[in-house]
C-alpha positions in Angstrom: 45.2 -2.9 -4.7 43.9 -6.3 -5.9 41.8 -4.6 -8.5 40.9 -6.4 -11.7 43.3 -9.4 -11.3 42.9 -12.1 -13.9 45.3 -14.4 -12.0 43.8 -14.1 -8.5 46.7 -14.2 -6.0 44.2 -14.8 -3.2 43.2 -18.2 -4.7 45.4 -21.3 -5.0 47.1 -22.2 -8.2 44.7 -25.1 -8.7 41.7 -22.9 -8.3 43.1 -20.4 -10.8 43.9 -23.2 -13.2 40.4 -24.7 -13.0 38.3 -21.5 -12.7 40.4 -18.7 -14.2 41.0 -16.3 -15.7 39.1 -13.7 -13.7 38.2 -10.0 -14.1 38.8 -8.4 -17.5 40.3 -11.5 -18.9 37.2 -13.5 -18.1 35.1 -10.9 -19.8 37.3 -11.0 -22.9 37.1 -14.7 -23.0 33.3 -14.6 -22.8 33.3 -12.2 -25.8 35.6 -14.6 -27.8 33.2 -17.4 -27.2 29.9 -15.4 -27.6 28.3 -16.6 -30.9 27.3 -13.0 -31.9 30.9 -11.9 -31.5 32.8 -14.9 -32.7 34.2 -13.1 -35.7 35.0 -9.8 -34.0 38.7 -8.9 -33.9 40.3 -6.0 -32.1 39.6 -2.6 -33.6 43.1 -2.0 -35.0 46.4 -3.8 -35.4 50.0 -2.6 -35.4 50.8 -4.6 -38.5 54.0 -5.1 -40.3 55.9 -6.7 -37.4 57.7 -10.0 -37.5 59.1 -12.0 -34.6 61.4 -14.9 -35.3 60.0 -15.1 -38.8 56.3 -15.1 -37.7 54.0 -12.2 -38.7 52.6 -10.5 -35.6 50.5 -7.4 -34.9 53.1 -6.2 -32.4 55.9 -7.3 -30.2 54.4 -7.0 -26.7 53.3 -10.0 -24.7 53.1 -12.0 -21.5 55.9 -14.4 -20.5 55.7 -17.8 -19.0 54.1 -17.9 -15.6 50.6 -16.5 -15.3 49.1 -17.9 -18.5 48.2 -21.3 -17.1 46.2 -22.8 -20.0 44.4 -22.1 -23.2 41.7 -20.0 -21.5 44.4 -17.6 -20.2 46.3 -17.4 -23.5 43.1 -16.9 -25.5 42.0 -14.1 -23.2 45.4 -12.5 -23.4 45.2 -12.3 -27.2 41.6 -10.9 -26.9 43.0 -8.2 -24.6 45.5 -7.0 -27.2 48.7 -8.9 -26.2 50.5 -10.0 -29.3 52.7 -12.7 -27.8 51.6 -15.2 -25.2 53.9 -17.8 -23.6 52.0 -20.9 -22.4 53.1 -21.7 -18.9 56.1 -24.0 -18.7 55.3 -27.7 -19.2 57.2 -30.9 -18.3 57.3 -34.5 -19.5 55.4 -35.5 -16.3 53.0 -34.1 -13.8 54.6 -31.8 -11.2 53.0 -30.3 -8.1 52.8 -26.6 -7.3 54.4 -25.2 -4.1 51.8 -24.7 -1.3 49.6 -21.6 -1.1 50.4 -18.7 -0.8 52.6 -18.3 -3.8 52.4 -14.5 -4.3 53.2 -11.8 -1.7 54.0 -8.2 -2.0 57.8 -7.6 -1.8 59.3 -4.3 -0.5 63.1 -3.9 -1.3 64.9 -1.6 1.1 66.4 0.6 -1.7 65.0 4.1 -2.2 64.1 3.3 -5.8 62.5 0.0 -5.0 65.0 -2.0 -7.1 66.6 -5.2 -6.0 70.4 -5.5 -6.6 71.1 -9.1 -7.6 74.4 -9.1 -5.8 72.7 -8.0 -2.5 70.0 -10.6 -3.0 72.6 -13.3 -3.6 74.4 -12.4 -0.3 71.2 -13.2 1.5 70.1 -9.8 2.7 66.5 -10.2 3.8 63.6 -8.5 2.0 60.2 -7.7 3.6 57.3 -9.6 2.1 53.6 -9.2 3.1 50.1 -8.7 1.7 50.3 -4.9 1.3 50.4 -4.4 -2.4 51.5 -1.0 -3.4 53.1 0.8 -6.4 55.6 0.4 -7.7 54.6 -3.2 -7.4 57.0 -6.1 -6.8 55.9 -9.6 -5.8 57.1 -13.1 -4.9 56.9 -15.8 -7.5 57.0 -19.1 -5.6 55.1 -21.7 -7.7 57.9 -24.3 -8.3 57.1 -24.7 -12.0 54.0 -27.0 -11.7 52.9 -28.9 -14.8 49.9 -31.1 -15.8 50.6 -34.5 -17.3 51.2 -34.4 -21.0 47.9 -36.2 -21.6 46.3 -33.0 -20.3 48.5 -30.2 -21.5 49.1 -31.5 -25.0 45.4 -31.2 -26.1 45.1 -27.9 -24.3 48.2 -26.5 -25.9 46.7 -27.5 -29.3 43.6 -25.5 -28.4 45.8 -22.5 -27.4 47.7 -22.6 -30.7 44.5 -22.9 -32.8 42.8 -20.0 -30.9 45.7 -17.6 -31.4 44.6 -16.4 -34.8 46.3 -14.1 -37.3 48.8 -11.6 -35.8 49.1 -13.5 -32.6 51.8 -15.9 -31.6 51.5 -18.7 -29.0 54.9 -19.7 -27.6 55.0 -22.9 -25.6 57.5 -23.0 -22.7 59.1 -26.2 -21.4 61.9 -27.5 -19.2 63.5 -30.8 -18.2 62.8 -32.4 -14.9 65.6 -33.7 -12.7 64.4 -36.6 -10.6 66.2 -39.0 -8.3 68.2 -41.5 -10.2 68.8 -39.4 -13.3 72.2 -38.8 -14.7 73.2 -36.0 -17.0 72.3 -38.0 -20.1 68.9 -38.7 -18.7 68.4 -35.1 -17.9 69.3 -34.0 -21.4 66.9 -36.7 -22.8 64.1 -35.4 -20.7 64.4 -32.0 -22.3 64.4 -33.6 -25.7 61.3 -35.8 -24.8 59.4 -32.7 -23.7 60.3 -30.7 -26.8 59.1 -33.6 -28.9 55.8 -33.5 -27.0 55.5 -29.9 -27.9 56.2 -30.5 -31.6 53.3 -32.9 -31.6 50.9 -30.1 -30.7 51.8 -28.3 -33.9 53.8 -25.5 -32.3 56.0 -23.5 -34.6 58.5 -22.5 -32.0 59.2 -22.9 -28.3 61.0 -21.5 -25.3 63.2 -23.6 -23.0 63.3 -22.5 -19.4 66.8 -22.6 -18.0 66.2 -20.1 -15.2 64.3 -22.1 -12.5 66.0 -24.4 -9.9 66.5 -27.7 -11.7 69.8 -28.8 -10.2 68.9 -28.2 -6.6 67.1 -25.7 -4.4 69.1 -22.6 -5.5 70.9 -24.0 -8.5 69.9 -22.7 -11.9 70.5 -24.6 -15.1 71.7 -21.3 -16.8 74.6 -21.2 -14.4 76.1 -24.0 -16.4 76.5 -22.7 -19.9 78.2 -25.8 -21.2 75.3 -28.0 -20.1 72.8 -25.6 -21.5 74.7 -25.7 -24.8 74.6 -29.5 -24.8 70.8 -29.6 -24.1 70.1 -27.0 -26.8 72.0 -29.0 -29.4 70.1 -32.1 -28.5 66.7 -30.2 -28.5 67.5 -28.5 -31.8 68.3 -31.9 -33.4 64.8 -32.9 -32.4 62.8 -29.8 -33.3 64.6 -29.0 -36.6 64.0 -25.5 -38.1 61.6 -24.4 -35.4 63.1 -21.4 -33.5 64.3 -22.1 -30.0 64.3 -19.4 -27.3 66.0 -19.9 -24.0 64.9 -18.1 -20.8 67.7 -16.8 -18.7 68.0 -15.6 -15.1 70.3 -12.7 -14.3 73.9 -13.8 -14.8 76.4 -11.5 -13.0 79.4 -12.9 -14.9 80.1 -11.3 -18.4 82.3 -14.3 -19.3 79.6 -16.8 -18.4 77.0 -14.9 -20.3 79.2 -14.6 -23.4 80.1 -18.3 -23.2 76.4 -19.1 -23.0 75.7 -17.0 -26.1 78.6 -18.3 -28.2 77.9 -21.9 -27.4 74.2 -21.6 -28.3 73.4 -18.7 -30.7 76.9 -18.9 -32.0 76.3 -22.5 -33.1 72.8 -21.9 -34.5 71.0 -23.9 -31.8 69.3 -20.8 -30.2 67.5 -18.0 -32.1 66.5 -15.8 -29.1 67.2 -15.1 -25.5 64.4 -14.1 -23.0 65.7 -12.2 -20.0 65.1 -12.0 -17.2 63.2 -14.4 -15.0 63.0 -13.6 -11.3 65.7 -12.7 -8.9 66.0 -15.1 -5.9 65.8 -13.3 -2.6 65.4 -14.2 1.1 61.9 -13.1 2.0 60.9 -12.4 5.6 57.8 -11.0 7.4 57.7 -8.0 9.6 59.1 -10.0 12.5 62.0 -11.4 10.5 60.6 -14.9 10.0 60.4 -16.8 6.8 57.6 -15.2 4.8 56.5 -18.2 2.8 55.6 -21.4 4.6 57.3 -24.7 4.1 60.7 -26.3 3.8 62.9 -25.0 1.0 61.1 -21.7 0.7 63.4 -19.5 2.6 64.2 -17.9 -0.8 61.7 -17.0 -3.5 61.9 -15.5 -7.0 61.0 -11.8 -7.0 59.5 -10.1 -10.0 57.8 -6.8 -11.0 59.4 -3.4 -10.5 62.2 -4.7 -8.3 63.9 -6.4 -11.2 63.5 -3.7 -13.8 67.1 -2.5 -13.5 68.5 -6.0 -13.7 66.3 -6.8 -16.7 67.4 -3.8 -18.6 71.1 -4.5 -17.8 70.8 -8.1 -19.1 69.3 -6.9 -22.3 72.0 -4.3 -22.7 74.7 -6.9 -22.1 73.1 -9.4 -24.5 72.9 -6.7 -27.2 76.5 -5.8 -26.7 77.6 -9.4 -27.1 75.5 -9.6 -30.2 77.3 -6.7 -31.8 80.8 -7.7 -30.6 80.5 -11.3 -31.8 78.6 -10.4 -34.9 75.8 -12.8 -34.2 72.1 -12.8 -35.2 69.6 -13.5 -32.5 66.6 -11.8 -31.0 66.2 -10.6 -27.4 63.0 -10.6 -25.4 63.2 -8.0 -22.5 61.3 -8.8 -19.3 61.3 -7.3 -15.9 59.3 -4.4 -14.3 57.3 -3.4 -17.4 54.3 -1.5 -16.2 53.8 1.1 -18.8 54.9 2.5 -22.2 58.0 4.1 -20.8 59.3 0.7 -19.7 58.5 -0.8 -23.1 60.5 2.0 -24.7 63.4 1.5 -22.3 63.7 -2.1 -23.2 63.5 -1.4 -26.9 66.3 1.2 -26.6 68.5 -1.3 -24.9 68.2 -3.7 -27.8 65.1 -5.9 -27.2 63.1 -6.9 -30.2 60.1 -7.9 -28.1 59.0 -7.0 -24.6 56.9 -8.9 -22.1 55.2 -8.2 -18.8 53.8 -10.5 -16.2 53.3 -8.6 -12.9 52.4 -5.4 -14.7 49.9 -7.2 -16.9 48.4 -9.1 -14.0 47.5 -5.9 -12.2 46.7 -3.9 -15.3 45.0 -6.1 -17.9 44.7 -3.1 -20.2 48.4 -2.7 -20.4 48.7 -3.9 -24.0 46.1 -1.3 -25.1 48.1 1.4 -23.4 51.3 0.4 -25.1 49.5 0.1 -28.5 48.1 3.5 -28.1 51.5 4.9 -27.2 53.1 3.3 -30.3 50.3 4.3 -32.7 48.5 7.3 -31.3 45.3 8.3 -33.0 45.5 11.5 -35.1 
């Protein structure tokens, strides 16, 4: 079921970065760069949409993760995706976890969904190389980043290549290293946001949903610290919209505190939910599925997190109504077709994104566009 993958899960992250994208995305990138087709745009546009004040053809895109550099983001736009999130960058170079990073994941439930509470308790989940639908996969990269000297010029190229109706969204996070205190950690977020501003980006997304505080500690589990970081970042970036990427939060009180202390204070204009769900992955003999220390657990994405993603969007929308706040919601998790897109929109998402679904179906944006605007 490897099919027409544009991020090749059978190659290392480094090889994908240097040689990708592959498949249909590579063909699309070639068309963009072909002199005789340089001015060719897609046949039709949705038109009339806006996202965080920016005019866009539509509100479907690919989240941070598989779009490693400007070649990937440019190809995504050429394939009809309206929003493309440039893979999370840092203020310093950061290595990727060892290969392999992606395995097929098979939750035990009859519907193939992963219950966040069950995953948190440590119940094991089978992971192997047998990809099957509905598709769920591991996401065990460790948030790698090039040095700013490399990613800044590439991000500028990505922004310039987006073109009318498309929106390039840089993603970033702070890096906690030995010897840092909380002030240093906040300052590292601000420093990275400043580096993004220097590329000419009109908005950005801050990743709070990958382990920054320790192996299984997520920044978004500390809403007060997130609020402090958002305030500092917003003071640096000014009027540029700030999005924060969330993991699944099981506490309604913690989620509402997060929203009130960020969107309620005007420091955050949108929430992106959800990232992966952490689970203990094992092979068919019950052994750790991914090699290496600290990889007993991995983020799971794809179909398995669809239910949790929809629930988070529903809860965020309810808080927005109850607290009379104004912010956008980006729905992510298990989007593999038009029905999933519709489901997220019904729950209150203004925009919808797909990573796993788009990786295995590069034509997904076209399918959703056709569903939204069928030909007469």
